[in-house]
matplotlib code that plots the C-alpha trace (Angstrom):
import matplotlib.pyplot as plt

x = [85.4, 83.8, 82.5, 80.0, 78.1, 77.9, 74.6, 75.4, 74.8, 77.7, 80.1, 78.8, 79.2, 82.7, 83.5, 82.3, 84.2, 87.4, 86.8, 86.1, 89.4, 91.3, 89.5, 90.3, 93.9, 94.1, 93.3, 95.5, 98.6, 101.3, 102.1, 99.6, 102.5, 102.8, 99.2, 98.4, 95.7, 96.1, 96.1, 93.0, 91.1, 91.9, 90.5, 87.3, 86.7, 87.3, 85.1, 82.2, 82.5, 82.3, 79.4, 77.5, 77.7, 74.4, 75.9, 77.7, 77.5, 76.0, 72.2, 71.0, 69.9, 73.5, 75.2, 76.3, 73.8, 70.9, 72.5, 72.8, 69.2, 68.0, 69.7, 67.0, 64.1, 61.3, 60.9, 64.4, 64.2, 64.4, 67.7, 69.3, 68.1, 67.9, 71.5, 70.8, 71.0, 74.3, 75.7, 74.7, 76.1, 79.3, 79.9, 79.2, 81.3, 84.2, 84.5, 84.1, 87.1, 89.2, 88.4, 89.1, 88.8, 88.7, 85.1, 84.2, 85.6, 83.5, 79.8, 78.8, 80.5, 78.8, 75.5, 76.0, 76.9, 73.9, 71.6, 72.5, 72.3, 68.8, 67.7, 69.3, 67.8, 64.2, 61.7, 61.5, 65.3, 65.8, 68.7, 69.8, 73.0, 74.2, 73.2, 75.1, 78.2, 78.2, 77.9, 80.9, 83.0, 82.3, 83.2, 86.4, 87.1, 86.3, 88.8, 91.5, 90.9, 94.3, 94.4, 98.1, 100.8, 102.5, 99.5, 99.9, 102.9, 100.5, 99.8, 96.1, 96.1, 97.7, 94.4, 94.1, 95.8, 95.2, 92.6, 90.7, 90.8, 89.6, 86.6, 86.0, 86.2, 83.7, 81.2, 81.8, 81.1, 77.8, 76.8, 77.8, 76.3, 72.8, 72.9, 73.6, 71.5, 73.0, 76.2, 77.1, 77.1, 79.7, 81.8, 81.8, 82.5, 85.4, 86.9, 86.4, 88.2, 91.1, 94.4, 96.1, 98.7, 101.4, 99.2, 96.7, 93.1, 91.7, 89.4, 86.9, 86.6, 86.1, 83.4, 81.7, 81.8, 80.2, 77.6, 76.8, 76.3, 74.0, 71.9, 71.6, 70.3, 67.7, 66.6, 67.9, 65.9, 66.2, 69.3, 71.0, 70.2, 71.7, 74.9, 75.0, 74.8, 77.6, 79.7, 79.4, 80.3, 83.3, 84.4, 84.3, 86.3, 89.5, 89.0, 92.3, 94.4, 97.2, 97.0, 97.7, 101.4, 102.6, 105.3, 102.9, 102.8, 99.5, 97.5, 96.8, 93.4, 90.8, 87.2, 86.0, 83.3, 82.2, 84.6, 81.8, 80.6, 83.5, 85.4, 83.1, 81.3, 77.9, 78.1, 78.0, 75.1, 71.4, 69.2, 67.6, 71.1, 71.6, 73.1, 75.7, 77.6, 77.5, 80.7, 80.8, 82.4, 82.8, 82.3, 85.4, 87.4, 86.8, 89.6, 88.3, 88.7, 91.6, 91.0, 91.9, 89.3, 86.7, 87.3, 87.2, 83.8, 82.3, 79.2, 78.1, 79.0, 77.1, 74.0, 73.9, 74.4, 71.5, 69.4, 70.3, 69.4, 66.0, 65.2, 66.4, 63.9, 61.1, 62.1, 64.1, 66.8, 68.7, 71.4, 72.3, 76.1, 76.4, 80.0, 78.7, 76.7, 79.5, 81.9, 79.7, 78.9, 82.5, 83.3, 80.4, 81.8]
y = [29.6, 26.7, 25.4, 28.3, 26.4, 23.2, 21.5, 21.0, 24.0, 23.3, 23.3, 26.7, 28.1, 26.7, 28.5, 31.8, 31.2, 30.8, 34.1, 35.7, 34.3, 35.9, 39.2, 39.1, 38.2, 41.2, 43.5, 41.6, 41.7, 44.0, 45.0, 45.2, 44.3, 41.0, 40.1, 38.8, 41.5, 41.5, 37.8, 37.2, 40.1, 38.7, 35.3, 36.6, 38.9, 36.0, 33.7, 36.1, 37.1, 33.5, 32.8, 35.7, 34.4, 33.1, 30.3, 28.8, 25.0, 24.9, 25.1, 28.7, 28.0, 26.8, 30.0, 32.5, 35.3, 32.8, 31.3, 34.7, 35.5, 32.2, 32.9, 35.5, 33.6, 32.2, 29.4, 28.1, 28.3, 24.6, 24.3, 27.4, 26.5, 30.2, 30.7, 32.5, 35.9, 35.3, 33.7, 36.7, 39.3, 37.5, 36.8, 40.3, 41.9, 39.6, 40.1, 43.9, 43.9, 41.6, 43.5, 46.9, 49.8, 47.3, 46.6, 49.9, 48.6, 45.5, 46.1, 42.5, 42.4, 45.6, 44.2, 41.2, 43.3, 45.7, 42.7, 41.8, 45.4, 45.8, 42.7, 43.9, 47.4, 46.3, 43.6, 40.9, 40.7, 44.4, 45.3, 49.0, 48.4, 45.7, 47.8, 50.8, 48.8, 47.2, 50.6, 51.8, 49.0, 50.6, 54.1, 52.6, 51.1, 54.5, 56.2, 53.9, 54.7, 56.0, 59.8, 60.3, 58.9, 57.4, 55.2, 53.6, 51.7, 49.3, 46.4, 46.6, 50.1, 49.2, 48.2, 51.7, 55.1, 58.0, 59.5, 56.3, 56.1, 59.7, 58.7, 55.6, 57.7, 60.2, 57.4, 55.8, 59.1, 59.6, 56.1, 56.4, 59.8, 58.4, 56.9, 59.4, 58.1, 56.8, 58.7, 57.6, 61.2, 62.0, 59.1, 60.2, 63.8, 62.7, 60.9, 63.9, 66.2, 63.9, 65.6, 64.3, 65.3, 66.6, 67.9, 69.7, 68.8, 68.8, 71.8, 69.6, 67.3, 70.2, 71.5, 68.0, 67.9, 71.3, 70.5, 67.2, 69.2, 71.5, 68.6, 67.1, 70.5, 70.8, 67.2, 65.1, 63.5, 65.0, 62.9, 63.7, 67.4, 67.4, 65.8, 68.5, 71.3, 69.7, 69.2, 72.8, 73.9, 71.6, 72.9, 76.5, 75.7, 76.1, 79.8, 81.5, 78.4, 78.8, 77.3, 73.6, 73.1, 71.8, 69.8, 68.2, 64.4, 62.6, 62.4, 59.0, 58.0, 55.3, 54.6, 52.1, 49.4, 46.3, 43.4, 41.0, 41.3, 39.5, 37.7, 34.6, 35.4, 35.6, 32.2, 30.4, 32.4, 31.4, 33.7, 35.0, 36.1, 38.4, 41.6, 43.9, 46.3, 49.7, 51.8, 55.5, 58.1, 61.2, 64.7, 65.7, 63.3, 65.6, 68.0, 71.6, 74.0, 76.3, 80.0, 80.0, 77.2, 79.1, 82.2, 80.1, 78.6, 81.5, 82.0, 78.4, 78.3, 81.5, 80.2, 77.1, 79.1, 81.3, 78.2, 76.8, 80.1, 80.2, 76.7, 77.5, 80.4, 78.1, 75.2, 76.3, 73.9, 74.2, 71.9, 74.2, 74.9, 78.5, 78.5, 78.3, 81.5, 83.3, 82.3, 83.6, 86.8, 87.6, 86.9, 89.1, 92.1]
z = [121.0, 119.1, 122.4, 122.5, 119.8, 121.9, 122.4, 126.1, 128.5, 130.8, 127.8, 126.7, 130.2, 130.4, 127.1, 128.5, 131.7, 129.7, 127.9, 131.3, 132.6, 129.7, 130.3, 134.0, 133.2, 130.9, 133.9, 136.3, 134.0, 135.3, 131.8, 128.9, 126.5, 128.3, 127.4, 123.9, 123.2, 119.4, 119.0, 121.2, 119.5, 116.1, 117.0, 118.5, 115.5, 113.0, 114.9, 115.2, 111.5, 110.5, 112.8, 111.2, 107.7, 106.4, 104.3, 107.3, 107.4, 110.9, 111.3, 111.8, 115.4, 116.2, 115.1, 117.8, 117.1, 117.5, 120.6, 122.3, 121.4, 122.7, 126.1, 126.7, 125.2, 127.3, 124.8, 125.6, 129.4, 129.8, 128.1, 129.8, 133.3, 134.2, 133.2, 129.9, 131.4, 133.1, 129.9, 127.8, 130.2, 130.9, 127.2, 126.0, 128.8, 128.4, 124.6, 125.1, 127.5, 125.2, 122.1, 123.7, 121.3, 118.4, 119.2, 117.5, 114.2, 114.1, 113.5, 114.0, 117.4, 118.4, 117.3, 119.5, 122.5, 121.9, 121.6, 125.2, 126.3, 125.0, 126.9, 130.2, 129.7, 129.4, 129.7, 132.3, 132.8, 133.2, 135.5, 135.5, 137.4, 134.9, 131.9, 133.3, 134.1, 130.7, 129.1, 131.1, 129.6, 126.2, 127.5, 128.8, 125.3, 123.8, 126.1, 124.7, 121.0, 119.5, 119.4, 118.5, 116.3, 119.4, 120.0, 116.6, 117.8, 119.5, 117.2, 118.0, 116.5, 113.2, 111.6, 110.3, 110.3, 112.7, 110.4, 110.4, 114.2, 114.4, 112.3, 114.5, 117.6, 116.3, 115.5, 118.9, 120.6, 118.8, 119.8, 123.5, 124.1, 123.6, 127.2, 130.0, 132.9, 136.2, 135.9, 132.3, 131.1, 133.8, 132.7, 129.1, 129.9, 132.1, 129.0, 126.8, 129.3, 129.8, 129.3, 126.2, 123.6, 125.9, 128.6, 126.3, 125.5, 122.0, 121.8, 119.9, 122.9, 125.2, 122.9, 122.9, 126.7, 127.1, 124.5, 126.4, 129.6, 127.7, 126.4, 129.9, 131.2, 128.5, 127.9, 130.8, 133.6, 137.1, 138.0, 134.7, 135.1, 138.6, 137.1, 134.5, 137.1, 139.2, 136.1, 135.1, 138.6, 138.4, 135.0, 136.2, 139.4, 137.4, 136.9, 137.6, 136.9, 134.4, 130.9, 130.7, 130.3, 126.9, 128.7, 131.1, 131.0, 130.4, 133.6, 135.1, 134.0, 134.6, 133.9, 136.5, 136.0, 137.9, 137.4, 138.3, 134.8, 133.3, 136.0, 135.8, 139.2, 137.6, 136.0, 139.4, 140.8, 141.1, 139.2, 142.5, 143.6, 140.6, 141.7, 140.2, 142.5, 140.8, 140.5, 141.1, 138.9, 140.9, 139.3, 141.2, 139.0, 136.0, 135.2, 135.4, 132.4, 132.6, 132.0, 128.3, 127.8, 129.7, 127.5, 124.3, 125.2, 127.3, 125.1, 125.6, 129.3, 129.9, 128.0, 130.1, 133.3, 132.4, 131.8, 135.2, 136.9, 135.1, 136.2, 139.7, 139.9, 138.9, 141.1, 144.2, 145.1, 148.4, 147.1, 144.2, 144.2, 145.3, 144.0, 140.4, 140.9, 142.6, 139.8, 137.0, 138.7, 139.3, 135.6, 134.4, 136.3]

ax = plt.figure().add_subplot(projection="3d")
ax.plot(x, y, z, "-o")
ax.set_aspect("equal")
plt.show()
């Protein structure tokens, strides 16, 4: 990791490529228990914490936060040779993957990642696809935060007890729900409606998911509103389904994001070749509400349905899902 502080660009790029190789190996490993997740996360956290100390012996410009900032600075373009953007994205993505859900317990690491996200989201180096895919890595990490006592067997999770992780998860949720464009709202709702705890969903997560859909309907842009309508339709498609079985096993689950962000591919590209292939999270991947969940949250669901109908009357939409109208009308009888 110390090579990130080198005065030679190629050495810094090699350091990020090494981190990317570890991140790629983590996903390629047939068993997560075979990969040294805890040991690598601890080293990264220790390094970044040390690099963030003001009394560090190195000159301030040679400390990691300053180096990441300089990668996006026009004043340092001669040193970076148009590789700064790729350095920042690859570095932030690789450490996000390697730290996994532990990233939400390290404010300094989150600050570094969001420094890069801010640069990718706006200004001269804006790239919506890269920003979206980087945000999906954080949603993936959020989906892996321990939610049950069985998860505390993982050494990575033993930093705090279940109550501590619940608080961490709540803070992470409040952070991640701020970005919902380009399908990110769908990804987060998918995580919240994942079946956990012996086949059952936490009612607080169901409430959060429904509230997010409501926020998208009221405050979202056109694309996000469309996502909200489709998600509400999907949630209601489970009407008539039996309650979730308490004996059911946890459903196979995955949040997808572009591997190009952390597999080292960007480091070898010319800046004119900068593209990130977006991944798609389908609304159909969201688990519908069962009948008991619809009954429990009927007031909120009916309010959002009424909002959709009102908007539909003002702005006719031929693509509006008729099944949503049919479903609610049948339930109102």
